[in-house]
C-alpha positions in Angstrom: 14.4 13.6 -10.5 16.3 10.8 -8.8 17.3 7.6 -10.5 18.0 4.5 -8.4 19.4 1.1 -9.1 19.4 -1.8 -6.8 22.7 -3.0 -5.3 23.1 -4.6 -2.0 19.9 -6.0 -0.6 19.3 -5.2 3.1 16.4 -6.7 5.1 14.4 -4.1 7.0 12.2 -4.8 10.0 9.4 -2.3 10.6 7.2 -2.7 13.7 4.2 -0.7 14.5 5.3 1.4 17.5 2.9 4.0 18.7 0.5 5.0 21.5 -2.8 6.7 21.0 -3.6 10.3 22.0 -6.8 12.2 22.0 -8.5 13.4 18.8 -7.5 10.4 16.7 -3.8 10.8 16.5 -0.9 8.4 17.1 2.4 9.3 18.8 5.5 7.2 19.1 5.7 5.4 22.4 4.8 1.9 23.6 4.5 -1.0 21.2 1.1 -0.8 19.5 0.0 -2.9 16.6 -1.7 -0.5 14.2 -4.3 -1.8 11.7 -6.0 0.1 8.9 -9.3 -1.7 8.3 -11.6 -1.5 5.3 -15.2 -2.8 5.8 -17.3 -3.8 2.8 -20.8 -5.2 2.3 -22.0 -7.8 -0.2 -22.5 -5.1 -2.9 -18.9 -3.9 -2.5 -20.0 -0.7 -0.8 -17.7 0.7 1.9 -19.3 0.5 5.4 -18.3 3.6 7.4 -20.7 3.7 10.4 -19.2 0.9 12.5 -18.2 1.5 16.1 -15.4 0.1 18.2 -17.7 -2.4 19.9 -18.4 -3.9 16.4 -14.8 -5.0 16.0 -13.0 -8.0 17.4 -9.2 -8.6 16.7 -7.4 -11.9 17.1 -3.7 -12.5 17.1 -2.7 -16.1 16.5 -6.2 -17.0 17.7 -6.1 -15.0 20.9 -8.5 -12.1 21.3 -6.9 -8.7 21.8 -8.1 -5.6 23.6 -8.3 -2.5 21.5 -6.5 0.5 22.9 -7.2 2.8 19.9 -10.1 3.2 17.5 -11.0 6.0 15.1 -13.1 6.5 12.0 -11.4 9.8 11.4 -9.2 9.8 8.2 -5.6 9.7 9.2 -3.0 11.5 7.1 -1.3 9.3 4.5 2.1 8.7 2.9 1.4 7.5 -0.6 3.7 6.0 -3.2 2.3 6.1 -6.8 4.1 3.6 -9.1 3.5 3.9 -12.9 4.6 1.4 -15.5 6.3 3.3 -18.3 7.7 0.3 -20.2 7.6 0.2 -24.0 4.3 -1.6 -24.1 2.7 1.4 -22.4 3.4 3.8 -25.3 -0.2 4.0 -26.6 -1.8 3.8 -23.1 0.4 6.2 -21.2 -1.8 9.3 -21.8 -4.8 7.6 -20.3 -2.8 6.3 -17.3 -1.4 9.8 -16.8 -4.9 11.4 -16.8 -6.2 8.8 -14.3 -3.2 9.3 -12.0 -3.5 13.1 -12.1 -7.2 12.8 -11.1 -6.1 10.5 -8.2 -3.5 12.8 -6.7 -6.0 15.7 -6.9 -8.0 13.9 -4.2 -5.2 14.1 -1.7 -5.7 16.1 1.4 -3.4 19.0 2.3 -1.7 17.0 5.1 -1.1 14.0 2.9 2.3 13.2 1.3 2.9 11.5 -2.0 5.7 10.5 -4.3 5.7 9.6 -8.0 7.8 6.7 -9.3 7.9 5.4 -12.9 9.6 2.3 -14.0 10.7 0.5 -17.1 14.2 -1.1 -17.3 15.2 1.4 -14.6 13.4 3.0 -11.7 13.1 6.8 -11.4 11.7 8.9 -8.6 10.0 11.6 -10.6 8.8 13.4 -7.6 10.0 12.8 -4.0 7.4 13.0 -1.2 5.5 16.3 -1.3 2.1 17.7 -0.4 2.1 20.0 -3.4 -0.3 18.6 -5.9 0.9 20.6 -9.0 4.4 19.1 -8.4 2.9 15.6 -8.4 0.9 16.3 -11.6 4.0 17.6 -13.4 5.9 14.5 -12.4 3.2 12.2 -13.7 3.1 14.1 -17.1 6.8 13.7 -17.5 6.7 9.9 -17.7 7.8 8.5 -21.0 7.4 5.0 -22.4 10.4 2.7 -23.2 12.3 -0.3 -22.0 11.5 -3.4 -20.1 9.6 -3.9 -16.8 11.5 -3.7 -13.5 8.4 -4.2 -11.4 10.1 -5.7 -8.3 12.8 -3.2 -8.3 10.2 -0.4 -8.3 8.2 -1.9 -5.4 11.4 -2.4 -3.4 12.6 1.2 -3.8 9.1 2.5 -3.1 8.8 0.6 0.2 12.3 1.8 1.2 11.3 5.4 0.5 8.1 5.0 2.5 10.1 3.6 5.4 12.2 6.8 5.4 9.1 8.9 5.8 8.2 6.9 8.9 11.7 7.1 10.3 11.8 10.8 9.7 8.5 11.5 11.3 9.0 13.3 14.6 5.6 12.6 16.1 2.5 11.6 14.0 2.4 8.2 12.4 0.9 8.2 8.9 -0.9 5.5 7.1 1.2 4.2 4.3 -0.1 3.0 0.9 1.4 2.0 -2.4 -0.7 2.2 -5.5 0.9 0.2 -8.4 -0.1 0.0 -12.0 1.5 -2.4 -14.6 0.4 -4.0 -17.8 2.7 -7.0 -17.6 5.0 -9.3 -15.7 8.4 -8.4 -14.3 11.1 -8.9 -16.9 14.3 -7.2 -15.7 14.5 -6.8 -11.9 17.5 -7.7 -9.8 15.2 -8.2 -6.8 13.1 -11.4 -6.5 9.4 -11.6 -5.7 10.1 -13.4 -2.5 12.4 -10.6 -1.3 9.8 -8.0 -2.2 7.0 -9.8 -0.5 9.1 -10.2 2.7 9.9 -6.5 2.7 6.2 -5.7 2.1 5.1 -7.9 5.1 7.6 -6.1 7.3 6.4 -2.7 6.3 3.3 -0.9 7.4 2.2 -0.4 3.8 -1.1 -1.4 2.2 -0.4 -2.2 -1.4 -3.1 -1.6 -4.1 -2.3 -3.3 -7.4 -3.7 -2.7 -10.9 -2.8 -5.2 -13.6 -4.2 -4.4 -17.0 -5.5 -7.5 -18.8 -4.4 -7.3 -22.5 -4.1 -9.6 -25.4 -1.5 -11.7 -23.5 -3.7 -12.2 -20.4 -3.9 -16.0 -21.0 -0.1 -16.4 -21.1 1.9 -18.0 -18.4 3.7 -14.7 -17.8 0.5 -12.8 -17.1 -0.8 -15.5 -14.8 2.4 -15.2 -12.8 2.0 -11.4 -12.7 -1.6 -11.8 -11.6 -0.5 -14.1 -8.7 2.1 -11.5 -7.7 -0.4 -8.7 -7.7 -3.0 -10.6 -5.7 -0.4 -11.8 -3.1 1.0 -8.4 -2.5 -2.5 -6.9 -2.0 -3.8 -9.8 0.2 -0.8 -9.9 2.6 -0.8 -6.1 3.2 -4.5 -5.4 3.4 -4.7 -3.7 0.0 -6.7 -4.8 -3.0 -6.0 -6.1 -6.5 -7.7 -4.9 -9.6 -7.6 -6.5 -13.1 -9.2 -4.1 -15.6 -9.7 -5.2 -19.2 -9.6 -1.8 -20.8 -7.2 1.1 -20.1 -10.2 3.4 -20.0 -11.3 1.6 -16.7 -8.4 3.2 -14.9 -10.0 6.4 -13.9 -12.8 4.5 -12.0 -10.3 2.2 -10.3 -8.2 5.0 -9.0 -11.3 6.7 -7.8 -12.3 3.5 -6.0 -8.9 3.3 -4.3 -9.3 6.9 -3.2 -12.7 6.2 -1.8 -11.3 3.2 0.2 -8.4 5.2 1.6 -11.0 7.8 2.8 -13.2 5.1 4.3 -10.8 3.2 6.5 -10.9 2.6 10.3 -7.7 2.7 12.3 -7.5 0.2 15.2 -4.7 -0.3 17.6 -3.9 -2.9 20.3 -1.0 -3.9 22.6 -0.3 -7.6 22.0 -1.0 -10.0 24.8 2.0 -11.9 23.6 4.9 -10.1 25.2 7.7 -12.2 23.5 10.1 -10.0 21.5 11.1 -12.9 19.3 10.6 -11.4 15.8 8.2 -14.2 14.9 5.4 -13.8 12.4 2.0 -13.3 14.0 -1.3 -13.8 12.2 -4.0 -11.2 12.6 -7.7 -11.6 12.0 -10.3 -8.9 12.3 -14.0 -9.7 12.6 -17.1 -7.5 12.8 -20.5 -8.4 14.3 -22.6 -6.9 11.6 -24.1 -9.5 9.1 -22.9 -9.4 5.5 -20.0 -7.0 6.3 -16.5 -8.2 5.6 -13.4 -6.4 7.1 -10.0 -6.4 5.3 -6.6 -5.6 6.8 -3.1 -6.9 6.6 -2.7 -10.6 7.4 -0.2 -10.2 10.2 3.1 -8.6 11.3 6.5 -9.5 12.7 6.9 -9.2 16.4 9.5 -6.7 17.7 12.9 -7.9 18.8 15.4 -6.7 21.4 17.9 -5.7 18.8 
């Protein structure tokens, strides 16, 4: 178990750099913008039978030419964040059971880590593909303390960045699945700093915020805004269950989404290496189907 506290804050730029090979894999090479795209119909069912010709990608309003497309599920690096603050004492067993069921769905070539947070942030299990180790780490979480939500997200994103930097060849999809039952109360990191790091990462953030008796308070409304913003900017999704018993279904839905995504890639028509934010929009030509992906990325630089 590794315990981490935030000290000096360092900005990190992560740019999608890869080139496609056969059989639906990415290898490091020329600058390619990689997009993980979820398509849903009006009944919130995942649409998994689209083809490359059905997609159009625009960057700052300019249509881009796709150089990579696959419906094949790419391996994933997953960070599982669990709120273990004092308010979770009665709910923790249900959260643990849902999280265990979730990690059991991982493929043998996936990697996952378990982080729990209260007033501190603890990496209960570093990245591994061994499911029993992940299950054991989840079961070891204990309730107590305040809620260092932003610290936990910051540390998780940094750990995910390490997996990308340490990857010799294949580029994994990155996802962060976060559960919390309240607003941040004790982080050293601000929300703006966390959001900026998230936008610079290649990580889709899925957030679960439990609505409790305090769901009408100003604090919870602020927490809800945070959860929605992180999910929307990174191409993830925000969930707001009313009962802790809803968690199992939500984790299953996130698992289904991760298994239903398309991976698209393109080389930007904008050759400037100016580090500027570029807005990305994905469209599909099938009626009543809505695609979802990250809202943009930061252009590479010469540094």
